[in-house]
C-alpha positions in Angstrom: -37.1 -65.4 -286.9 -37.4 -62.1 -285.1 -34.1 -60.9 -283.8 -33.8 -58.3 -281.1 -30.3 -56.7 -281.2 -28.6 -53.9 -279.4 -25.9 -51.7 -280.9 -23.6 -49.6 -278.7 -20.9 -47.1 -279.4 -18.8 -44.9 -277.1 -16.0 -43.8 -279.5 -15.8 -41.4 -282.4 -19.0 -40.2 -283.9 -21.3 -42.4 -281.9 -24.5 -41.4 -283.7 -23.0 -42.1 -287.1 -21.5 -45.4 -285.9 -25.0 -46.5 -284.8 -26.5 -45.4 -288.1 -23.9 -47.3 -290.2 -24.4 -50.4 -288.1 -28.2 -50.3 -288.5 -27.9 -49.8 -292.3 -25.5 -52.8 -292.5 -27.8 -55.0 -290.4 -30.9 -54.0 -292.4 -29.3 -54.8 -295.7 -30.7 -58.0 -297.2 -33.7 -58.1 -294.8 -37.2 -56.7 -295.1 -36.1 -53.7 -293.1 -36.0 -53.2 -289.4 -37.4 -51.2 -286.5 -35.1 -49.1 -284.5 -35.6 -47.7 -281.0 -34.8 -44.3 -279.7 -31.2 -43.7 -278.6 -30.4 -44.4 -275.0 -27.3 -42.9 -273.4 -25.6 -44.6 -270.5 -22.4 -45.0 -268.6 -20.1 -47.8 -269.5 -21.2 -51.1 -268.0 -18.6 -53.4 -266.5 -15.6 -51.1 -266.9 -14.4 -47.5 -266.2 -14.3 -44.9 -269.0 -15.0 -41.2 -269.5 -16.8 -42.1 -272.7 -20.5 -42.5 -272.4 -22.4 -45.0 -274.6 -25.1 -44.4 -277.1 -27.3 -47.5 -277.7 -30.2 -48.4 -279.9 -32.3 -51.5 -280.1 -33.0 -53.1 -283.5 -35.7 -55.6 -284.4 -35.3 -57.4 -287.7 -36.8 -60.5 -289.3 -34.4 -63.0 -290.8 -34.4 -66.6 -291.9 -30.7 -66.8 -290.9 -29.8 -69.3 -288.3 -28.6 -67.8 -285.0 -24.9 -68.8 -285.3 -24.9 -67.5 -288.9 -26.4 -64.2 -287.6 -23.7 -64.0 -285.0 -21.0 -64.5 -287.7 -22.7 -61.7 -289.8 -22.7 -59.4 -286.8 -19.0 -60.0 -286.1 -18.3 -59.3 -289.8 -20.3 -56.0 -289.6 -18.4 -55.0 -286.5 -15.1 -55.6 -288.2 -16.2 -53.8 -291.4 -17.1 -50.8 -289.4 -13.6 -50.7 -287.8 -14.4 -52.1 -284.4 -11.8 -54.3 -282.9 -12.6 -56.7 -280.0 -14.7 -55.2 -277.2 -12.4 -56.9 -274.6 -8.8 -56.4 -273.7 -6.1 -59.1 -273.4 -7.3 -60.0 -269.9 -10.9 -60.3 -271.0 -12.1 -57.0 -269.5 -14.5 -54.7 -271.4 -13.0 -51.7 -273.3 -14.2 -48.7 -275.3 -15.4 -49.5 -278.8 -16.7 -47.9 -282.0 -19.5 -50.5 -282.4 -20.7 -53.4 -280.4 -23.7 -55.4 -281.6 -25.3 -57.9 -279.2 -28.1 -60.4 -279.8 -30.5 -59.7 -277.0 -33.2 -62.2 -277.9 -34.5 -64.2 -280.8 -38.3 -64.7 -280.6 -38.7 -66.6 -277.4 -35.8 -69.0 -278.0 -33.3 -70.2 -275.4 -29.8 -70.9 -276.7 -27.0 -71.9 -274.4 -23.9 -72.3 -276.6 -20.3 -71.2 -275.6 -20.4 -68.5 -278.3 -24.0 -67.4 -277.9 -26.4 -67.2 -275.0 -30.0 -66.1 -275.8 -31.6 -64.3 -274.2 -28.5 -62.3 -273.4 -27.3 -63.3 -270.0 -27.1 -59.7 -268.8 -30.5 -58.6 -270.2 -32.1 -58.1 -266.9 -29.2 -56.0 -265.6 -28.8 -53.5 -268.4 -31.3 -50.7 -268.7 -29.8 -49.8 -272.1 -31.0 -53.2 -273.3 -34.4 -53.1 -271.6 -35.5 -49.6 -272.5 -35.2 -50.3 -276.3 -36.8 -53.7 -275.8 -39.8 -52.0 -274.2 -40.2 -49.8 -277.3 -39.6 -52.6 -279.9 -41.4 -55.5 -278.2 -43.6 -54.4 -275.2 -45.3 -57.7 -275.1 -42.2 -59.9 -275.4 -41.7 -62.2 -272.4 -38.3 -63.6 -271.3 -38.7 -67.4 -272.1 -37.2 -68.4 -268.7 -38.4 -65.8 -266.2 -41.7 -64.9 -268.0 -41.0 -61.2 -267.4 -41.4 -58.4 -269.9 -38.7 -55.8 -270.4 -40.8 -53.3 -268.4 -41.0 -55.8 -265.5 -37.3 -56.4 -265.6 -36.6 -52.7 -265.6 -38.9 -52.2 -262.7 -37.0 -54.9 -260.7 -33.8 -53.0 -261.4 -35.1 -50.0 -259.6 
């Protein structure tokens, strides 16, 4: 399967946090493609700390729920606690890794929604997707990342 992931960081050495997450994700795979860094304001909460994000495309035979568990293990190993506070609101974080899409699969599970339910609302997801998979189409809307980004404007 082809996984499209997004890694974000807004605490500490953001660039190094992204690098370490990419290295951990690529381990045990045939390698991965990585987008350019996208800087953005926090989405869904207030913070003075801007985010750096990269998109990652990797091939893996791992099932989606197993990949999600692996991602959570990587986040913890890199020192990132939960990306939500006690009330469920977003907070600053060292590393946050999201599964944005998996091929053109649709998954609606309490722990994993694919494509990511906020994909069409986050330019820091869409801009890397445009680089990594310009011809990928959202399996529900049929739109490419470029078309979704255009609709945001």
